[in-house]
PDB file of N, CA, C and O in Angstrom:
ATOM      1  N   MET A   1       0.844  -1.168   0.000  1.00  0.00           N
ATOM      2  CA  MET A   1       0.000   0.000   0.000  1.00  0.00           C
ATOM      3  C   MET A   1       0.890   1.232   0.000  1.00  0.00           C
ATOM      4  O   MET A   1       1.806   1.338   0.815  1.00  0.00           O
ATOM      5  N   SER A   2       0.625   2.161  -0.909  1.00  0.00           N
ATOM      6  CA  SER A   2       1.513   3.294  -1.070  1.00  0.00           C
ATOM      7  C   SER A   2       1.114   4.523  -0.265  1.00  0.00           C
ATOM      8  O   SER A   2       1.984   5.313   0.102  1.00  0.00           O
ATOM      9  N   SER A   3      -0.164   4.710   0.022  1.00  0.00           N
ATOM     10  CA  SER A   3      -0.570   5.915   0.746  1.00  0.00           C
ATOM     11  C   SER A   3      -0.432   5.719   2.248  1.00  0.00           C
ATOM     12  O   SER A   3      -0.346   4.595   2.745  1.00  0.00           O
ATOM     13  N   LYS A   4      -0.414   6.834   2.951  1.00  0.00           N
ATOM     14  CA  LYS A   4      -0.303   6.783   4.403  1.00  0.00           C
ATOM     15  C   LYS A   4      -1.545   7.339   5.072  1.00  0.00           C
ATOM     16  O   LYS A   4      -1.527   7.669   6.258  1.00  0.00           O
ATOM     17  N   TYR A   5      -2.620   7.441   4.312  1.00  0.00           N
ATOM     18  CA  TYR A   5      -3.882   7.927   4.858  1.00  0.00           C
ATOM     19  C   TYR A   5      -4.635   6.779   5.512  1.00  0.00           C
ATOM     20  O   TYR A   5      -4.584   5.640   5.049  1.00  0.00           O
ATOM     21  N   GLY A   6      -5.331   7.097   6.593  1.00  0.00           N
ATOM     22  CA  GLY A   6      -6.160   6.104   7.262  1.00  0.00           C
ATOM     23  C   GLY A   6      -7.342   5.727   6.384  1.00  0.00           C
ATOM     24  O   GLY A   6      -7.931   6.581   5.723  1.00  0.00           O
ATOM     25  N   ILE A   7      -7.681   4.459   6.380  1.00  0.00           N
ATOM     26  CA  ILE A   7      -8.802   3.959   5.581  1.00  0.00           C
ATOM     27  C   ILE A   7      -9.747   3.196   6.500  1.00  0.00           C
ATOM     28  O   ILE A   7      -9.329   2.308   7.243  1.00  0.00           O
ATOM     29  N   ILE A   8     -11.009   3.550   6.439  1.00  0.00           N
ATOM     30  CA  ILE A   8     -12.039   2.810   7.165  1.00  0.00           C
ATOM     31  C   ILE A   8     -12.688   1.875   6.155  1.00  0.00           C
ATOM     32  O   ILE A   8     -13.116   2.309   5.086  1.00  0.00           O
ATOM     33  N   ILE A   9     -12.760   0.595   6.492  1.00  0.00           N
ATOM     34  CA  ILE A   9     -13.352  -0.391   5.584  1.00  0.00           C
ATOM     35  C   ILE A   9     -14.396  -1.205   6.346  1.00  0.00           C
ATOM     36  O   ILE A   9     -14.160  -1.651   7.469  1.00  0.00           O
ATOM     37  N   TYR A  10     -15.550  -1.388   5.714  1.00  0.00           N
ATOM     38  CA  TYR A  10     -16.630  -2.123   6.370  1.00  0.00           C
ATOM     39  C   TYR A  10     -17.507  -2.809   5.330  1.00  0.00           C
ATOM     40  O   TYR A  10     -17.517  -2.436   4.157  1.00  0.00           O
ATOM     41  N   TRP A  11     -18.239  -3.815   5.786  1.00  0.00           N
ATOM     42  CA  TRP A  11     -19.140  -4.565   4.926  1.00  0.00           C
ATOM     43  C   TRP A  11     -20.500  -3.891   4.904  1.00  0.00           C
ATOM     44  O   TRP A  11     -21.005  -3.477   5.947  1.00  0.00           O
ATOM     45  N   SER A  12     -21.100  -3.777   3.720  1.00  0.00           N
ATOM     46  CA  SER A  12     -22.441  -3.218   3.570  1.00  0.00           C
ATOM     47  C   SER A  12     -23.377  -4.301   3.049  1.00  0.00           C
ATOM     48  O   SER A  12     -23.242  -4.755   1.913  1.00  0.00           O
ATOM     49  N   GLU A  13     -24.318  -4.707   3.878  1.00  0.00           N
ATOM     50  CA  GLU A  13     -25.318  -5.686   3.446  1.00  0.00           C
ATOM     51  C   GLU A  13     -26.151  -5.109   2.310  1.00  0.00           C
ATOM     52  O   GLU A  13     -26.476  -5.810   1.352  1.00  0.00           O
ATOM     53  N   LYS A  14     -26.496  -3.827   2.420  1.00  0.00           N
ATOM     54  CA  LYS A  14     -27.322  -3.172   1.408  1.00  0.00           C
ATOM     55  C   LYS A  14     -26.662  -3.214   0.027  1.00  0.00           C
ATOM     56  O   LYS A  14     -27.319  -3.498  -0.975  1.00  0.00           O
ATOM     57  N   ASP A  15     -25.368  -2.930  -0.014  1.00  0.00           N
ATOM     58  CA  ASP A  15     -24.637  -2.896  -1.283  1.00  0.00           C
ATOM     59  C   ASP A  15     -24.016  -4.245  -1.635  1.00  0.00           C
ATOM     60  O   ASP A  15     -23.535  -4.443  -2.750  1.00  0.00           O
ATOM     61  N   ASN A  16     -24.031  -5.166  -0.680  1.00  0.00           N
ATOM     62  CA  ASN A  16     -23.424  -6.485  -0.852  1.00  0.00           C
ATOM     63  C   ASN A  16     -21.961  -6.373  -1.290  1.00  0.00           C
ATOM     64  O   ASN A  16     -21.503  -7.094  -2.176  1.00  0.00           O
ATOM     65  N   SER A  17     -21.249  -5.458  -0.650  1.00  0.00           N
ATOM     66  CA  SER A  17     -19.833  -5.252  -0.956  1.00  0.00           C
ATOM     67  C   SER A  17     -19.148  -4.562   0.216  1.00  0.00           C
ATOM     68  O   SER A  17     -19.795  -4.066   1.138  1.00  0.00           O
ATOM     69  N   PHE A  18     -17.819  -4.546   0.153  1.00  0.00           N
ATOM     70  CA  PHE A  18     -17.044  -3.807   1.132  1.00  0.00           C
ATOM     71  C   PHE A  18     -16.972  -2.356   0.683  1.00  0.00           C
ATOM     72  O   PHE A  18     -16.745  -2.078  -0.494  1.00  0.00           O
ATOM     73  N   LEU A  19     -17.162  -1.432   1.615  1.00  0.00           N
ATOM     74  CA  LEU A  19     -17.069  -0.009   1.340  1.00  0.00           C
ATOM     75  C   LEU A  19     -15.898   0.567   2.121  1.00  0.00           C
ATOM     76  O   LEU A  19     -15.580   0.103   3.217  1.00  0.00           O
ATOM     77  N   THR A  20     -15.261   1.579   1.550  1.00  0.00           N
ATOM     78  CA  THR A  20     -14.155   2.234   2.243  1.00  0.00           C
ATOM     79  C   THR A  20     -14.365   3.737   2.228  1.00  0.00           C
ATOM     80  O   THR A  20     -15.022   4.285   1.342  1.00  0.00           O
ATOM     81  N   GLU A  21     -13.793   4.390   3.228  1.00  0.00           N
ATOM     82  CA  GLU A  21     -13.787   5.843   3.324  1.00  0.00           C
ATOM     83  C   GLU A  21     -12.392   6.271   3.753  1.00  0.00           C
ATOM     84  O   GLU A  21     -11.724   5.580   4.521  1.00  0.00           O
ATOM     85  N   VAL A  22     -11.966   7.414   3.248  1.00  0.00           N
ATOM     86  CA  VAL A  22     -10.687   8.007   3.642  1.00  0.00           C
ATOM     87  C   VAL A  22     -11.037   9.338   4.305  1.00  0.00           C
ATOM     88  O   VAL A  22     -11.151  10.349   3.613  1.00  0.00           O
ATOM     89  N   PRO A  23     -11.209   9.364   5.627  1.00  0.00           N
ATOM     90  CA  PRO A  23     -11.708  10.547   6.320  1.00  0.00           C
ATOM     91  C   PRO A  23     -10.906  11.828   6.086  1.00  0.00           C
ATOM     92  O   PRO A  23     -11.472  12.921   6.109  1.00  0.00           O
ATOM     93  N   GLU A  24      -9.617  11.710   5.864  1.00  0.00           N
ATOM     94  CA  GLU A  24      -8.781  12.898   5.690  1.00  0.00           C
ATOM     95  C   GLU A  24      -8.928  13.533   4.309  1.00  0.00           C
ATOM     96  O   GLU A  24      -8.497  14.668   4.103  1.00  0.00           O
ATOM     97  N   LEU A  25      -9.532  12.814   3.364  1.00  0.00           N
ATOM     98  CA  LEU A  25      -9.724  13.320   2.005  1.00  0.00           C
ATOM     99  C   LEU A  25     -11.227  13.365   1.734  1.00  0.00           C
ATOM    100  O   LEU A  25     -11.841  12.340   1.435  1.00  0.00           O
ATOM    101  N   ALA A  26     -11.807  14.541   1.837  1.00  0.00           N
ATOM    102  CA  ALA A  26     -13.258  14.710   1.739  1.00  0.00           C
ATOM    103  C   ALA A  26     -13.834  14.032   0.498  1.00  0.00           C
ATOM    104  O   ALA A  26     -13.402  14.288  -0.626  1.00  0.00           O
ATOM    105  N   GLY A  27     -14.822  13.157   0.727  1.00  0.00           N
ATOM    106  CA  GLY A  27     -15.510  12.490  -0.369  1.00  0.00           C
ATOM    107  C   GLY A  27     -14.757  11.332  -0.997  1.00  0.00           C
ATOM    108  O   GLY A  27     -15.222  10.762  -1.985  1.00  0.00           O
ATOM    109  N   CYS A  28     -13.619  10.974  -0.454  1.00  0.00           N
ATOM    110  CA  CYS A  28     -12.805   9.894  -1.017  1.00  0.00           C
ATOM    111  C   CYS A  28     -13.326   8.552  -0.499  1.00  0.00           C
ATOM    112  O   CYS A  28     -13.148   8.205   0.669  1.00  0.00           O
ATOM    113  N   MET A  29     -13.979   7.803  -1.406  1.00  0.00           N
ATOM    114  CA  MET A  29     -14.596   6.530  -1.045  1.00  0.00           C
ATOM    115  C   MET A  29     -14.420   5.533  -2.185  1.00  0.00           C
ATOM    116  O   MET A  29     -14.179   5.921  -3.328  1.00  0.00           O
ATOM    117  N   ALA A  30     -14.542   4.257  -1.866  1.00  0.00           N
ATOM    118  CA  ALA A  30     -14.456   3.208  -2.882  1.00  0.00           C
ATOM    119  C   ALA A  30     -15.227   1.987  -2.393  1.00  0.00           C
ATOM    120  O   ALA A  30     -15.747   1.965  -1.277  1.00  0.00           O
ATOM    121  N   ASP A  31     -15.290   0.977  -3.251  1.00  0.00           N
ATOM    122  CA  ASP A  31     -15.950  -0.266  -2.869  1.00  0.00           C
ATOM    123  C   ASP A  31     -15.292  -1.429  -3.594  1.00  0.00           C
ATOM    124  O   ASP A  31     -14.426  -1.239  -4.448  1.00  0.00           O
ATOM    125  N   GLY A  32     -15.714  -2.632  -3.241  1.00  0.00           N
ATOM    126  CA  GLY A  32     -15.197  -3.829  -3.894  1.00  0.00           C
ATOM    127  C   GLY A  32     -15.942  -5.054  -3.416  1.00  0.00           C
ATOM    128  O   GLY A  32     -16.500  -5.064  -2.320  1.00  0.00           O
ATOM    129  N   GLU A  33     -15.950  -6.087  -4.239  1.00  0.00           N
ATOM    130  CA  GLU A  33     -16.620  -7.336  -3.870  1.00  0.00           C
ATOM    131  C   GLU A  33     -15.886  -8.071  -2.764  1.00  0.00           C
ATOM    132  O   GLU A  33     -16.496  -8.812  -1.993  1.00  0.00           O
ATOM    133  N   THR A  34     -14.562  -7.864  -2.683  1.00  0.00           N
ATOM    134  CA  THR A  34     -13.762  -8.483  -1.620  1.00  0.00           C
ATOM    135  C   THR A  34     -13.044  -7.375  -0.847  1.00  0.00           C
ATOM    136  O   THR A  34     -12.937  -6.238  -1.308  1.00  0.00           O
ATOM    137  N   TYR A  35     -12.564  -7.736   0.324  1.00  0.00           N
ATOM    138  CA  TYR A  35     -11.806  -6.799   1.151  1.00  0.00           C
ATOM    139  C   TYR A  35     -10.600  -6.277   0.378  1.00  0.00           C
ATOM    140  O   TYR A  35     -10.337  -5.075   0.358  1.00  0.00           O
ATOM    141  N   GLN A  36      -9.878  -7.182  -0.252  1.00  0.00           N
ATOM    142  CA  GLN A  36      -8.676  -6.810  -0.999  1.00  0.00           C
ATOM    143  C   GLN A  36      -9.003  -5.913  -2.187  1.00  0.00           C
ATOM    144  O   GLN A  36      -8.277  -4.958  -2.463  1.00  0.00           O
ATOM    145  N   GLU A  37     -10.097  -6.215  -2.894  1.00  0.00           N
ATOM    146  CA  GLU A  37     -10.495  -5.393  -4.036  1.00  0.00           C
ATOM    147  C   GLU A  37     -10.877  -3.985  -3.574  1.00  0.00           C
ATOM    148  O   GLU A  37     -10.508  -2.998  -4.212  1.00  0.00           O
ATOM    149  N   ALA A  38     -11.607  -3.895  -2.477  1.00  0.00           N
ATOM    150  CA  ALA A  38     -11.985  -2.577  -1.955  1.00  0.00           C
ATOM    151  C   ALA A  38     -10.749  -1.777  -1.564  1.00  0.00           C
ATOM    152  O   ALA A  38     -10.673  -0.579  -1.834  1.00  0.00           O
ATOM    153  N   LEU A  39      -9.791  -2.427  -0.934  1.00  0.00           N
ATOM    154  CA  LEU A  39      -8.561  -1.753  -0.535  1.00  0.00           C
ATOM    155  C   LEU A  39      -7.762  -1.297  -1.754  1.00  0.00           C
ATOM    156  O   LEU A  39      -7.247  -0.179  -1.779  1.00  0.00           O
ATOM    157  N   SER A  40      -7.661  -2.150  -2.754  1.00  0.00           N
ATOM    158  CA  SER A  40      -6.960  -1.807  -3.989  1.00  0.00           C
ATOM    159  C   SER A  40      -7.649  -0.637  -4.699  1.00  0.00           C
ATOM    160  O   SER A  40      -6.985   0.288  -5.164  1.00  0.00           O
ATOM    161  N   ASN A  41      -8.974  -0.682  -4.780  1.00  0.00           N
ATOM    162  CA  ASN A  41      -9.728   0.402  -5.405  1.00  0.00           C
ATOM    163  C   ASN A  41      -9.540   1.712  -4.644  1.00  0.00           C
ATOM    164  O   ASN A  41      -9.517   2.787  -5.242  1.00  0.00           O
ATOM    165  N   THR A  42      -9.408   1.615  -3.340  1.00  0.00           N
ATOM    166  CA  THR A  42      -9.200   2.809  -2.524  1.00  0.00           C
ATOM    167  C   THR A  42      -7.866   3.464  -2.853  1.00  0.00           C
ATOM    168  O   THR A  42      -7.777   4.691  -2.910  1.00  0.00           O
ATOM    169  N   GLU A  43      -6.842   2.672  -3.068  1.00  0.00           N
ATOM    170  CA  GLU A  43      -5.531   3.225  -3.439  1.00  0.00           C
ATOM    171  C   GLU A  43      -5.630   4.003  -4.754  1.00  0.00           C
ATOM    172  O   GLU A  43      -5.023   5.064  -4.899  1.00  0.00           O
ATOM    173  N   VAL A  44      -6.390   3.476  -5.700  1.00  0.00           N
ATOM    174  CA  VAL A  44      -6.576   4.164  -6.984  1.00  0.00           C
ATOM    175  C   VAL A  44      -7.306   5.491  -6.758  1.00  0.00           C
ATOM    176  O   VAL A  44      -6.909   6.527  -7.294  1.00  0.00           O
ATOM    177  N   VAL A  45      -8.365   5.447  -5.967  1.00  0.00           N
ATOM    178  CA  VAL A  45      -9.165   6.642  -5.718  1.00  0.00           C
ATOM    179  C   VAL A  45      -8.356   7.701  -4.964  1.00  0.00           C
ATOM    180  O   VAL A  45      -8.498   8.894  -5.234  1.00  0.00           O
ATOM    181  N   ILE A  46      -7.515   7.278  -4.028  1.00  0.00           N
ATOM    182  CA  ILE A  46      -6.656   8.232  -3.315  1.00  0.00           C
ATOM    183  C   ILE A  46      -5.740   8.936  -4.313  1.00  0.00           C
ATOM    184  O   ILE A  46      -5.602  10.158  -4.269  1.00  0.00           O
ATOM    185  N   SER A  47      -5.123   8.190  -5.197  1.00  0.00           N
ATOM    186  CA  SER A  47      -4.238   8.784  -6.207  1.00  0.00           C
ATOM    187  C   SER A  47      -4.994   9.769  -7.084  1.00  0.00           C
ATOM    188  O   SER A  47      -4.511  10.867  -7.362  1.00  0.00           O
ATOM    189  N   GLU A  48      -6.180   9.370  -7.517  1.00  0.00           N
ATOM    190  CA  GLU A  48      -6.989  10.247  -8.364  1.00  0.00           C
ATOM    191  C   GLU A  48      -7.429  11.495  -7.599  1.00  0.00           C
ATOM    192  O   GLU A  48      -7.455  12.590  -8.161  1.00  0.00           O
ATOM    193  N   TRP A  49      -7.772  11.336  -6.327  1.00  0.00           N
ATOM    194  CA  TRP A  49      -8.180  12.474  -5.501  1.00  0.00           C
ATOM    195  C   TRP A  49      -7.041  13.487  -5.421  1.00  0.00           C
ATOM    196  O   TRP A  49      -7.255  14.687  -5.591  1.00  0.00           O
ATOM    197  N   ILE A  50      -5.829  12.994  -5.162  1.00  0.00           N
ATOM    198  CA  ILE A  50      -4.656  13.863  -5.036  1.00  0.00           C
ATOM    199  C   ILE A  50      -4.345  14.535  -6.376  1.00  0.00           C
ATOM    200  O   ILE A  50      -4.063  15.732  -6.411  1.00  0.00           O
ATOM    201  N   GLU A  51      -4.391  13.787  -7.468  1.00  0.00           N
ATOM    202  CA  GLU A  51      -4.144  14.361  -8.798  1.00  0.00           C
ATOM    203  C   GLU A  51      -5.138  15.476  -9.114  1.00  0.00           C
ATOM    204  O   GLU A  51      -4.758  16.529  -9.625  1.00  0.00           O
ATOM    205  N   THR A  52      -6.404  15.238  -8.809  1.00  0.00           N
ATOM    206  CA  THR A  52      -7.435  16.243  -9.065  1.00  0.00           C
ATOM    207  C   THR A  52      -7.200  17.487  -8.215  1.00  0.00           C
ATOM    208  O   THR A  52      -7.290  18.608  -8.714  1.00  0.00           O
ATOM    209  N   ALA A  53      -6.901  17.291  -6.941  1.00  0.00           N
ATOM    210  CA  ALA A  53      -6.641  18.428  -6.056  1.00  0.00           C
ATOM    211  C   ALA A  53      -5.449  19.243  -6.563  1.00  0.00           C
ATOM    212  O   ALA A  53      -5.491  20.474  -6.560  1.00  0.00           O
ATOM    213  N   GLN A  54      -4.398  18.565  -6.995  1.00  0.00           N
ATOM    214  CA  GLN A  54      -3.224  19.263  -7.518  1.00  0.00           C
ATOM    215  C   GLN A  54      -3.579  20.059  -8.772  1.00  0.00           C
ATOM    216  O   GLN A  54      -3.155  21.206  -8.914  1.00  0.00           O
ATOM    217  N   SER A  55      -4.348  19.469  -9.676  1.00  0.00           N
ATOM    218  CA  SER A  55      -4.696  20.161 -10.920  1.00  0.00           C
ATOM    219  C   SER A  55      -5.587  21.379 -10.669  1.00  0.00           C
ATOM    220  O   SER A  55      -5.590  22.325 -11.457  1.00  0.00           O
ATOM    221  N   LEU A  56      -6.339  21.349  -9.573  1.00  0.00           N
ATOM    222  CA  LEU A  56      -7.203  22.473  -9.219  1.00  0.00           C
ATOM    223  C   LEU A  56      -6.499  23.473  -8.300  1.00  0.00           C
ATOM    224  O   LEU A  56      -7.076  24.494  -7.925  1.00  0.00           O
ATOM    225  N   GLY A  57      -5.252  23.173  -7.941  1.00  0.00           N
ATOM    226  CA  GLY A  57      -4.490  24.061  -7.067  1.00  0.00           C
ATOM    227  C   GLY A  57      -4.945  24.038  -5.618  1.00  0.00           C
ATOM    228  O   GLY A  57      -4.721  24.993  -4.874  1.00  0.00           O
ATOM    229  N   ARG A  58      -5.580  22.952  -5.224  1.00  0.00           N
ATOM    230  CA  ARG A  58      -6.072  22.831  -3.841  1.00  0.00           C
ATOM    231  C   ARG A  58      -5.017  22.202  -2.946  1.00  0.00           C
ATOM    232  O   ARG A  58      -4.155  21.449  -3.399  1.00  0.00           O
ATOM    233  N   GLN A  59      -5.106  22.527  -1.680  1.00  0.00           N
ATOM    234  CA  GLN A  59      -4.166  21.981  -0.704  1.00  0.00           C
ATOM    235  C   GLN A  59      -4.492  20.509  -0.440  1.00  0.00           C
ATOM    236  O   GLN A  59      -5.656  20.118  -0.357  1.00  0.00           O
ATOM    237  N   ILE A  60      -3.447  19.716  -0.311  1.00  0.00           N
ATOM    238  CA  ILE A  60      -3.604  18.288  -0.033  1.00  0.00           C
ATOM    239  C   ILE A  60      -3.270  18.053   1.435  1.00  0.00           C
ATOM    240  O   ILE A  60      -2.155  18.342   1.871  1.00  0.00           O
ATOM    241  N   PRO A  61      -4.228  17.530   2.202  1.00  0.00           N
ATOM    242  CA  PRO A  61      -3.984  17.287   3.624  1.00  0.00           C
ATOM    243  C   PRO A  61      -2.837  16.295   3.843  1.00  0.00           C
ATOM    244  O   PRO A  61      -2.686  15.336   3.086  1.00  0.00           O
ATOM    245  N   GLN A  62      -2.053  16.530   4.858  1.00  0.00           N
ATOM    246  CA  GLN A  62      -1.003  15.589   5.243  1.00  0.00           C
ATOM    247  C   GLN A  62      -1.647  14.447   6.043  1.00  0.00           C
ATOM    248  O   GLN A  62      -2.563  14.686   6.829  1.00  0.00           O
ATOM    249  N   PRO A  63      -1.182  13.227   5.849  1.00  0.00           N
ATOM    250  CA  PRO A  63      -1.699  12.115   6.653  1.00  0.00           C
ATOM    251  C   PRO A  63      -1.467  12.391   8.136  1.00  0.00           C
ATOM    252  O   PRO A  63      -0.388  12.832   8.530  1.00  0.00           O
ATOM    253  N   LYS A  64      -2.479  12.129   8.948  1.00  0.00           N
ATOM    254  CA  LYS A  64      -2.391  12.398  10.383  1.00  0.00           C
ATOM    255  C   LYS A  64      -1.989  11.187  11.199  1.00  0.00           C
ATOM    256  O   LYS A  64      -1.664  11.305  12.380  1.00  0.00           O
ATOM    257  N   GLY A  65      -2.012  10.040  10.579  1.00  0.00           N
ATOM    258  CA  GLY A  65      -1.684   8.836  11.333  1.00  0.00           C
ATOM    259  C   GLY A  65      -2.911   8.244  11.986  1.00  0.00           C
ATOM    260  O   GLY A  65      -3.988   8.227  11.390  1.00  0.00           O
ATOM    261  N   LYS A  66      -2.762   7.763  13.190  1.00  0.00           N
ATOM    262  CA  LYS A  66      -3.853   7.071  13.905  1.00  0.00           C
ATOM    263  C   LYS A  66      -5.063   7.953  14.049  1.00  0.00           C
ATOM    264  O   LYS A  66      -4.970   9.089  14.514  1.00  0.00           O
ATOM    265  N   LEU A  67      -6.226   7.416  13.639  1.00  0.00           N
ATOM    266  CA  LEU A  67      -7.474   8.148  13.752  1.00  0.00           C
ATOM    267  C   LEU A  67      -8.028   7.977  15.164  1.00  0.00           C
ATOM    268  O   LEU A  67      -8.037   6.870  15.703  1.00  0.00           O
ATOM    269  N   MET A  68      -8.475   9.044  15.742  1.00  0.00           N
ATOM    270  CA  MET A  68      -8.996   8.993  17.105  1.00  0.00           C
ATOM    271  C   MET A  68     -10.440   8.525  17.166  1.00  0.00           C
ATOM    272  O   MET A  68     -10.915   8.141  18.235  1.00  0.00           O
ATOM    273  N   TYR A  69     -11.144   8.550  16.047  1.00  0.00           N
ATOM    274  CA  TYR A  69     -12.562   8.248  16.070  1.00  0.00           C
ATOM    275  C   TYR A  69     -12.945   6.971  15.339  1.00  0.00           C
ATOM    276  O   TYR A  69     -14.128   6.650  15.233  1.00  0.00           O
ATOM    277  N   ALA A  70     -11.980   6.256  14.845  1.00  0.00           N
ATOM    278  CA  ALA A  70     -12.298   5.051  14.072  1.00  0.00           C
ATOM    279  C   ALA A  70     -12.509   3.858  14.961  1.00  0.00           C
ATOM    280  O   ALA A  70     -12.785   2.763  14.471  1.00  0.00           O
TER     281      ALA A  70
END
């Protein structure tokens, strides 16, 4: 895994898949049929989120490490 952002991953019965959220990157979410697929998809979405923020000239949050609320 290349990013250092915290990732929350959980199973959704409604969606019948694993869902992920990256709390430090607003709106950064992904899903997958397996835990590994969801995690892999999250890495792609994190990269895309950062690329988009850079192209728009927006500040990119620094990873904070351990989440206090997860």
